[in-house]
C-alpha positions in Angstrom: 123.5 122.6 95.3 119.9 121.8 96.4 118.5 124.3 98.8 115.2 125.9 100.0 114.0 129.5 99.6 110.8 131.3 100.5 108.8 133.1 97.8 105.2 134.1 97.3 104.5 133.0 100.9 105.7 129.4 100.4 108.9 127.5 100.7 110.4 125.9 97.6 113.1 123.3 97.2 115.3 124.3 94.2 118.7 123.8 92.6 120.6 126.5 90.7 123.5 125.0 88.7 125.4 125.2 85.4 128.0 127.5 83.8 126.2 129.6 81.3 125.3 133.3 81.3 121.7 132.7 80.3 119.2 130.8 82.5 116.9 127.9 81.6 114.1 127.3 84.0 112.9 123.7 84.1 109.2 123.1 85.2 108.3 119.5 86.0 105.2 117.5 85.3 102.2 116.7 87.5 103.4 114.5 90.3 107.1 115.2 89.4 110.0 116.8 91.2 113.2 118.5 90.2 114.7 115.0 89.8 112.5 114.6 86.7 115.2 116.4 84.8 118.1 114.3 86.1 118.7 112.6 82.7 119.0 115.8 80.7 120.5 118.3 83.1 124.2 117.6 82.7 124.2 118.5 79.0 122.1 121.6 79.6 124.5 122.7 82.4 127.3 122.8 79.9 125.6 125.8 78.2 123.3 127.4 80.6 122.6 128.3 84.2 119.8 125.9 85.2 117.0 126.5 87.7 114.9 123.5 88.6 112.5 123.4 91.5 109.7 121.4 93.2 106.4 123.1 92.5 104.2 124.0 95.5 102.6 120.8 96.8 105.2 118.5 95.2 108.5 117.0 96.3 110.0 118.7 99.3 108.4 122.1 98.6 105.7 123.5 101.0 102.5 121.4 100.8 99.2 122.9 99.8 95.7 122.3 101.2 92.3 123.2 99.8 92.2 124.7 96.4 95.1 126.2 94.3 94.8 128.3 91.2 96.9 128.8 88.1 97.5 132.4 89.1 99.1 131.2 92.4 101.3 128.8 90.5 102.4 131.5 88.1 103.0 133.9 91.0 105.1 131.2 92.7 107.4 131.0 89.6 107.6 134.8 89.3 108.4 135.1 93.0 111.0 132.4 92.9 112.7 134.1 89.9 112.8 137.4 91.9 114.0 135.8 95.1 116.9 134.1 93.3 117.7 137.3 91.4 117.6 135.5 88.0 118.5 137.8 85.1 115.7 138.3 82.6 114.7 137.4 80.0 115.3 133.7 80.6 114.5 130.5 78.8 111.8 128.0 79.9 111.4 124.2 79.4 108.2 122.6 80.8 106.8 119.1 80.7 103.1 118.2 80.8 101.6 120.4 83.5 104.9 122.2 83.6 104.5 122.7 79.8 101.1 124.3 80.3 102.5 126.5 83.1 105.4 127.6 80.8 102.9 128.6 78.1 100.7 130.5 80.5 103.8 132.3 82.0 105.1 133.2 78.6 101.7 134.7 77.5 101.4 136.8 80.7 105.0 137.8 81.2 106.1 138.0 77.6 108.9 140.4 78.2 110.6 138.0 80.7 110.9 134.9 78.4 113.5 134.5 75.8 112.8 131.1 74.3 110.2 128.4 75.3 110.0 124.6 75.0 106.8 123.0 76.0 106.7 119.1 76.0 103.3 117.4 75.9 101.7 120.5 77.5 98.6 120.0 79.7 96.5 123.1 79.2 93.2 121.9 80.7 91.2 118.7 80.6 89.5 117.4 77.5 85.8 116.6 77.9 86.4 112.8 77.6 88.9 112.8 80.4 87.1 115.0 83.0 85.4 112.2 84.8 88.7 110.2 85.0 90.6 113.2 86.4 88.0 113.9 89.0 87.8 110.3 90.0 91.6 110.2 90.4 91.6 113.3 92.5 88.9 112.0 94.8 90.3 108.5 95.1 93.9 109.7 95.8 92.7 112.3 98.3 90.8 109.6 100.2 93.0 106.6 99.8 96.5 107.8 99.0 98.8 107.8 96.0 99.0 104.0 95.8 95.3 103.7 95.1 95.8 105.1 91.5 99.4 104.2 90.6 98.6 101.5 88.1 96.0 103.4 86.2 98.2 106.4 86.0 101.3 104.6 84.8 99.6 102.4 82.3 98.8 105.6 80.4 101.8 107.8 81.1 104.7 105.3 81.3 103.9 102.4 78.8 105.7 99.1 78.9 107.8 99.9 75.8 109.7 102.5 77.9 110.2 100.4 80.9 113.3 98.6 79.6 115.4 100.3 82.2 113.7 98.8 85.2 115.8 100.7 87.7 114.9 104.0 86.1 111.2 103.2 86.0 111.1 101.9 89.6 112.9 105.1 90.8 110.4 107.3 89.0 107.4 105.3 90.3 108.7 105.5 93.9 109.1 109.2 93.7 105.6 109.5 92.3 104.2 107.4 95.2 105.9 109.7 97.7 103.7 112.6 96.7 101.4 114.3 99.2 97.9 113.0 98.3 96.1 116.1 99.3 98.4 118.4 97.3 98.3 116.1 94.3 94.5 116.1 94.3 94.4 119.9 94.6 96.6 120.3 91.5 94.5 117.8 89.6 91.4 119.9 90.3 93.3 123.1 89.3 93.3 121.6 85.8 89.5 121.8 85.7 89.7 125.6 85.7 92.6 125.9 83.3 91.7 127.1 79.8 94.7 128.5 78.1 93.4 128.7 74.5 93.2 132.5 74.6 96.7 132.7 76.0 98.4 131.1 73.0 98.1 134.1 70.7 99.9 136.3 73.2 103.1 134.2 73.2 105.7 136.2 71.4 109.0 134.4 72.1 110.4 131.6 69.8 108.6 128.4 70.9 109.2 124.7 70.4 106.3 122.4 71.1 107.1 118.6 71.5 104.8 115.7 71.3 105.4 112.0 72.2 104.3 109.6 69.5 103.3 107.1 72.2 101.7 109.5 74.6 98.2 108.2 75.3 97.4 111.0 77.8 98.0 113.9 75.3 98.4 112.4 71.9 100.2 114.2 69.0 97.0 115.3 67.4 96.1 117.3 70.5 99.5 118.8 70.9 99.8 119.7 67.3 96.7 121.9 67.6 98.3 123.8 70.5 101.5 124.4 68.4 99.4 125.7 65.5 97.7 128.2 67.8 101.1 129.8 68.9 102.4 132.3 66.5 105.5 131.0 64.7 105.9 127.9 66.9 107.9 124.9 65.8 106.3 121.5 66.3 108.1 118.2 66.5 107.0 114.6 67.3 109.5 112.3 69.0 109.6 108.6 69.7 108.6 108.9 73.3 105.7 108.6 75.8 104.3 111.3 78.1 107.5 111.9 80.1 110.0 112.7 77.4 112.8 113.9 79.6 112.5 110.8 81.8 111.8 108.1 79.1 113.9 109.3 76.2 116.3 112.0 77.3 118.4 111.6 74.1 115.4 112.3 71.9 114.6 115.4 74.0 118.2 116.8 73.9 118.4 116.3 70.2 115.8 118.9 69.6 115.9 121.1 72.7 119.6 121.9 72.8 119.8 123.2 69.1 116.6 125.2 69.7 117.9 126.9 72.8 121.3 127.5 71.3 120.0 128.6 67.9 120.5 132.3 68.5 124.0 132.0 69.9 
């Protein structure tokens, strides 16, 4: 059942479901919502209790104004886990920005994380993309989400994955419904994210996934992240930036065996 709860001085929309004794926490991408996991959640629920939520500023969680830091986002997740009395350690699966958040959380709260999957993780902004991200934040803040929808989806949701038009349209409409000020604030948060030094502190089994057709975070970039995490597994899948949305079967093929491997 979808509900709302207050944690870390903010209100979060969340869903706690599934039948397992272990918990998997799903952390969505920049501009996403808990619905970003709709195409993979049913199979995960057969094995685990699943927590998915709208991050602060997205979906129907409390909106944010001004600046927001990674420390706040990590405290949000820690507070949500505590408020919902989730047993620890738990598993984490994150996508894009959510993948970066999962890596940061696992490095700083190592004793709380059992296994970790990070899909196309955003861990900062590469130099060649800094001007684009700043332009996107400024434009969206001033003119709204629709002002940058085409540029965003040309890179993140290429034509080859738009065969299911209904699915693409649904995702696009959810993205357009984002709060522009909150979206801009989270974009700017990326400018201050630098997680390179965090990777070596991740101690849990980790799977890093890259989309072969991801133009935002290409496999060469993601592979370097995987190689910086002690013992991490790395896999490339025939997908774009939003693996759980665009190719859920590809994602489950790798994620389920990994999460279940110690059973």
